[in-house]
C-alpha positions as CSV (number, residue, x, y, z in Angstrom):
1,M,0.1,0.1,0.0
2,G,1.0,3.3,-0.8
3,S,1.9,6.0,2.1
4,P,-0.4,9.0,3.0
5,E,2.1,11.2,1.3
6,D,1.9,9.6,-2.0
7,S,-1.9,9.3,-1.7
8,R,-1.9,13.1,-1.1
9,K,0.3,13.6,-4.3
10,T,-2.1,11.5,-6.4
11,Q,-5.2,13.3,-5.5
12,K,-3.4,16.9,-6.0
13,K,-2.9,15.6,-9.3
14,F,-5.9,14.2,-10.0
15,T,-7.6,17.9,-8.6
16,A,-5.3,19.6,-11.0
17,W,-6.3,17.7,-14.1
18,A,-9.9,18.0,-13.0
19,S,-9.1,21.7,-13.0
20,L,-7.5,22.1,-16.2
21,L,-10.5,20.2,-18.2
22,R,-13.0,22.2,-16.4
23,C,-11.1,25.3,-17.3
24,V,-10.6,23.8,-21.1
25,F,-14.2,23.3,-20.8
26,L,-15.7,26.4,-19.7
27,S,-13.2,28.6,-21.9
28,S,-14.1,26.8,-25.0
29,L,-17.6,27.0,-24.2
30,S,-17.1,31.1,-23.7
31,A,-15.3,31.2,-26.8
32,L,-17.7,29.5,-28.8
33,L,-20.7,31.3,-27.4
34,F,-19.0,34.6,-28.3
35,C,-18.0,33.7,-31.8
36,S,-21.4,32.0,-32.5
37,G,-22.6,35.7,-31.3
38,S,-20.7,38.0,-33.4
39,L,-20.6,36.1,-36.2
40,V,-24.3,34.8,-36.3
41,S,-27.2,37.5,-36.7
42,S,-30.2,36.0,-35.1
43,P,-32.2,36.2,-31.8
44,I,-29.9,33.2,-30.5
45,G,-26.7,34.5,-31.8
46,T,-27.6,37.8,-29.7
47,A,-28.4,35.5,-26.6
48,A,-25.0,33.7,-27.1
49,L,-23.1,37.1,-27.1
50,L,-25.0,38.5,-24.3
51,F,-24.1,35.0,-22.2
52,C,-20.6,34.5,-23.3
53,P,-19.1,35.9,-19.9
54,T,-20.9,33.3,-17.7
55,P,-18.7,29.7,-18.4
56,L,-15.5,32.1,-17.2
57,A,-17.4,33.4,-14.0
58,L,-18.9,29.9,-13.4
59,L,-14.8,28.5,-13.8
60,G,-14.0,31.7,-11.5
61,A,-16.6,30.6,-8.9
62,R,-16.0,26.7,-9.2
63,E,-12.3,27.2,-9.2
64,S,-10.5,30.3,-8.5
65,N,-10.0,33.6,-10.1
66,R,-6.5,32.3,-11.2
67,W,-7.9,29.6,-13.4
68,M,-10.5,32.1,-14.8
69,A,-7.8,34.5,-15.7
70,A,-6.0,31.6,-17.3
71,G,-8.9,30.9,-19.5
72,L,-9.3,34.2,-20.6
73,I,-5.8,34.4,-21.5
74,G,-6.3,31.4,-23.6
75,I,-9.3,32.8,-25.2
76,S,-8.0,35.8,-26.1
77,A,-4.7,34.3,-27.8
78,F,-6.9,31.9,-29.6
79,L,-9.1,34.6,-31.1
80,S,-6.6,36.9,-31.9
81,L,-4.5,33.9,-33.7
82,F,-7.6,32.8,-35.8
83,F,-9.7,36.1,-36.0
84,G,-7.5,38.9,-35.7
85,P,-6.2,41.0,-32.6
86,M,-9.4,43.7,-33.3
87,F,-11.8,40.8,-32.8
88,C,-9.8,39.7,-29.5
89,F,-10.1,43.4,-28.2
90,Y,-14.0,43.2,-28.6
91,F,-14.3,40.3,-26.8
92,L,-12.0,41.6,-23.7
93,M,-13.4,44.8,-23.3
94,G,-17.1,44.4,-24.9
95,E,-17.9,40.8,-22.8
96,G,-15.0,39.0,-21.3
97,I,-13.6,41.5,-18.6
98,L,-17.3,40.9,-16.9
99,C,-16.3,37.7,-15.7
100,F,-13.9,39.4,-13.2
101,G,-17.1,41.6,-12.2
102,L,-18.7,38.4,-11.6
103,S,-16.2,36.5,-9.7
104,L,-14.3,38.7,-7.8
105,P,-17.0,40.1,-5.3
106,L,-17.5,36.2,-4.0
107,G,-17.0,36.1,-0.4
108,K,-16.6,39.4,-0.3
109,L,-19.6,41.1,-0.4
110,E,-22.8,39.4,1.2
111,K,-25.6,41.5,-0.6
112,G,-26.7,40.1,-4.3
113,S,-27.4,44.3,-4.8
114,E,-23.5,45.2,-4.0
115,S,-22.2,42.5,-6.2
116,L,-24.5,43.4,-8.7
117,L,-23.7,47.2,-8.7
118,F,-19.8,46.0,-8.5
119,C,-20.2,44.1,-11.8
120,T,-22.0,46.9,-13.5
121,A,-19.3,49.4,-12.6
122,V,-16.7,46.9,-14.5
123,S,-18.9,46.4,-17.1
124,I,-19.2,50.2,-18.0
125,L,-15.4,50.8,-17.1
126,S,-14.8,48.1,-19.9
127,K,-17.2,49.2,-22.3
128,V,-15.9,53.2,-22.1
129,V,-12.3,51.9,-22.7
130,F,-13.6,49.8,-25.6
131,F,-15.4,53.0,-27.0
132,T,-12.5,55.1,-26.6
133,V,-10.2,53.0,-28.1
134,M,-12.2,52.0,-30.8
135,V,-13.2,55.7,-31.7
136,N,-9.4,56.5,-31.8
137,L,-8.2,53.5,-34.0
138,T,-11.3,53.5,-36.7
139,G,-12.9,56.9,-36.1
140,K,-16.0,54.7,-35.8
141,N,-18.4,54.9,-32.8
142,P,-19.4,51.5,-31.9
143,F,-22.6,51.9,-30.0
144,V,-24.2,53.9,-32.7
145,P,-25.4,52.3,-35.7
146,D,-23.7,52.7,-39.4
147,L,-25.8,55.2,-41.3
148,E,-25.3,54.0,-44.5
149,A,-25.9,50.4,-43.5
150,L,-29.4,52.2,-41.9
151,N,-30.0,54.1,-44.4
152,A,-29.9,50.9,-47.0
153,A,-32.0,49.1,-44.6
154,L,-34.9,51.6,-44.6
155,S,-34.7,51.5,-48.1
156,R,-35.7,48.0,-48.2
157,M,-38.1,48.2,-45.5
158,S,-40.3,51.3,-47.0
159,G,-40.1,49.1,-50.5
160,T,-41.5,46.1,-48.9
161,M,-44.2,48.5,-46.6
162,L,-45.2,50.4,-50.1
163,S,-45.6,47.0,-51.8
164,Q,-48.2,45.9,-49.1
165,G,-50.0,49.2,-49.1
166,R,-49.0,50.5,-46.1
167,D,-47.4,54.0,-45.3
168,A,-43.5,53.6,-44.6
169,A,-42.9,57.7,-44.5
170,F,-43.7,58.0,-41.0
171,L,-41.6,55.0,-39.7
172,E,-38.7,55.7,-41.7
173,D,-38.7,59.6,-40.6
174,S,-39.1,58.3,-37.2
175,L,-36.2,55.5,-37.3
176,K,-33.7,58.2,-38.8
177,Q,-34.5,60.8,-36.2
178,M,-34.1,57.8,-33.6
179,A,-30.4,57.4,-35.4
180,S,-29.4,61.0,-35.4
181,L,-30.0,61.1,-31.7
182,A,-27.9,58.3,-31.0
183,P,-24.9,60.0,-30.3
184,Y,-26.7,62.1,-27.7
185,M,-27.7,58.8,-26.1
186,L,-23.9,57.4,-25.6
187,P,-23.7,57.3,-21.8
188,S,-27.3,56.3,-21.6
189,L,-26.2,53.2,-24.0
190,I,-23.3,52.5,-22.4
191,L,-25.0,52.3,-18.9
192,L,-28.4,50.4,-20.0
193,S,-26.2,47.8,-21.7
194,S,-24.0,47.3,-18.7
195,M,-27.1,47.0,-16.6
196,F,-28.5,44.6,-19.1
197,D,-25.4,42.4,-19.7
198,S,-24.6,42.5,-15.6
199,F,-28.0,41.5,-14.8
200,F,-28.7,38.5,-17.1
201,N,-25.3,37.0,-16.4
202,Y,-25.4,37.5,-12.9
203,K,-28.9,36.0,-12.9
204,L,-27.7,32.9,-14.6
205,C,-24.4,32.3,-12.5
206,E,-26.9,32.7,-9.5
207,F,-29.1,29.8,-10.8
208,L,-26.1,27.5,-12.0
209,Q,-23.9,28.1,-8.6
210,R,-26.8,27.7,-6.6
211,G,-26.0,25.1,-3.4
212,R,-22.3,25.2,-4.2
213,P,-19.8,26.9,-1.6
214,R,-19.0,29.6,-3.8
215,A,-22.5,30.7,-4.1
216,F,-23.8,34.3,-5.7
217,P,-25.6,36.1,-2.9
218,A,-29.6,36.0,-4.1
219,L,-30.8,39.5,-5.7
220,P,-33.8,40.7,-4.2
221,P,-37.4,39.7,-5.3
222,L,-38.7,42.1,-8.4
223,G,-41.7,43.1,-6.2
224,E,-39.0,44.5,-3.8
225,W,-36.7,46.6,-6.1
226,R,-36.4,50.5,-5.0
227,F,-33.9,53.3,-5.9
228,P,-32.6,55.9,-3.6
229,K,-34.7,59.2,-3.1
230,S,-31.7,61.1,-4.5
231,L,-33.3,60.1,-8.2
232,L,-35.5,63.1,-7.7
233,W,-33.0,65.7,-7.4
234,A,-31.5,64.4,-10.5
235,F,-35.0,64.7,-12.1
236,L,-35.4,68.2,-11.1
237,F,-31.8,69.1,-12.4
238,A,-32.2,67.3,-15.6
239,F,-35.2,69.8,-16.2
240,A,-33.9,73.0,-14.3
241,L,-30.6,72.9,-16.7
242,P,-32.2,74.2,-19.6
243,L,-33.6,77.4,-17.5
244,L,-30.0,77.8,-16.3
245,A,-28.3,77.4,-19.6
246,D,-29.1,77.5,-23.6
247,T,-28.7,74.0,-24.1
248,N,-29.4,74.4,-27.9
249,D,-25.8,76.2,-28.1
250,W,-24.1,73.7,-25.9
251,P,-24.1,70.2,-27.2
252,L,-22.3,68.8,-23.4
253,G,-25.4,70.5,-21.8
254,A,-28.0,69.0,-24.2
255,M,-26.1,65.6,-23.9
256,L,-26.5,65.8,-20.3
257,E,-30.1,67.0,-20.2
258,F,-30.8,64.2,-22.8
259,N,-29.3,61.6,-20.8
260,M,-30.5,62.6,-17.5
261,K,-33.9,62.9,-18.3
262,F,-33.9,59.2,-19.9
263,L,-32.2,57.4,-17.6
264,V,-34.0,58.8,-14.7
265,N,-37.3,57.8,-16.4
266,V,-36.0,54.2,-16.8
267,F,-35.3,54.0,-12.9
268,F,-38.9,55.5,-12.3
269,F,-40.1,53.3,-14.7
270,L,-38.7,50.3,-13.2
271,Q,-39.7,51.0,-9.6
272,G,-43.5,51.4,-11.0
273,F,-43.0,48.1,-12.6
274,S,-41.8,46.7,-9.0
275,L,-44.6,48.3,-7.4
276,V,-47.4,46.8,-9.4
277,W,-45.6,43.1,-9.7
278,W,-45.9,43.7,-5.6
279,W,-49.2,44.4,-5.4
280,L,-50.5,41.8,-8.1
281,L,-48.2,39.2,-5.9
282,K,-50.2,40.5,-2.7
283,R,-53.3,40.0,-4.6
284,K,-52.3,36.3,-5.2
285,V,-53.0,36.9,-9.0
286,H,-52.0,34.1,-11.2
287,L,-48.6,34.3,-12.7
288,F,-50.0,34.1,-16.2
289,L,-52.2,37.1,-15.6
290,R,-49.1,38.8,-13.8
291,L,-47.2,38.4,-17.1
292,L,-49.7,39.9,-18.9
293,A,-50.0,42.6,-16.7
294,A,-46.2,43.5,-16.8
295,G,-46.2,43.2,-20.6
296,A,-49.1,45.5,-20.8
297,L,-46.7,48.3,-19.0
298,F,-44.1,48.3,-21.8
299,F,-46.7,49.7,-24.2
300,P,-46.1,53.6,-24.5
301,L,-49.4,54.8,-22.8
302,L,-49.3,52.5,-19.7
303,G,-45.6,53.0,-19.6
304,V,-46.1,56.4,-18.3
305,W,-48.3,55.5,-15.8
306,S,-45.6,52.9,-14.6
307,V,-43.3,56.2,-14.2
308,A,-45.7,58.1,-12.3
309,L,-46.1,55.2,-10.1
310,G,-42.5,55.0,-9.8
311,V,-42.2,58.8,-8.5
312,G,-45.4,58.2,-6.1
313,D,-43.6,55.1,-4.7
314,L,-40.1,56.9,-4.5
315,C,-41.9,60.1,-2.7
316,L,-44.6,58.3,-0.4
317,D,-43.2,54.8,0.3
318,L,-46.3,53.3,-1.0
319,R,-45.7,50.0,-0.2
320,T,-45.0,50.5,3.7
321,R,-48.3,52.7,4.0
322,T,-50.3,50.1,2.6
323,L,-48.9,47.1,4.8
324,K,-49.2,49.8,7.7
325,R,-53.3,50.1,6.9
326,R,-53.7,46.4,7.3
């Protein structure tokens, strides 16, 4: 029989090989998801691109951050060798670095909201670096659609709609107006895309890592989402800014005004959405009806009411008041 020391060495070798195989598998899965999402234009490709940081984050959670960094380096070398350095840079700054935002807070932050905030901050930083480098190297904004491609798509869309007897002029003008506003929406686009990436990757990691030693802290339920009251001051400042300075002749001021109004309304909408969901849960409404009611809030007219409910809940704390009356 072998000595205890030989058994320990054998166990260490087995563990090292198991870690290596897991690193290769999860890194390869991350690379496959990214390549599929980048090279295939479809909803499935978009979902693959969105979730490509998750395998690396799981590698960091199940093995260690060193193995995760090794996997990230391996993917970067592979992409750079076969697709070029720009494609590799797109992976690193656009999606790859997010795995550190997901994995690093494990064991250090107790609340899921704090971990998600850290992850969002990492995502924002990486996207800002990505934007800065891409603009300096190519002169193009990666977060704004190419106007020539957009015009070509609009022309095809207009031809199809006219052939079907529909009025395409209004739709075409609306889309062109949205495209012209895209440069002003850059801060909002970066922030919202970072929040979107971070939230969905975090929720998937939380689900897949549940019950393991290094689990992701749970996020608050949808019916308990709340935002700080300081948003009201940002809301007031955004509407007071045009009165304090002429933003028509001040591009930076116009961008600040537009983005603050847009982002604050997004947060108000989410708070109102959370309030409606909380109310439906308290009334024990069936899940299917809850989903229908929640989906209806995304229509413009009802969306305005959701924003108003969010403002009211932020000012009056409607949930606490309702519970106190019972």
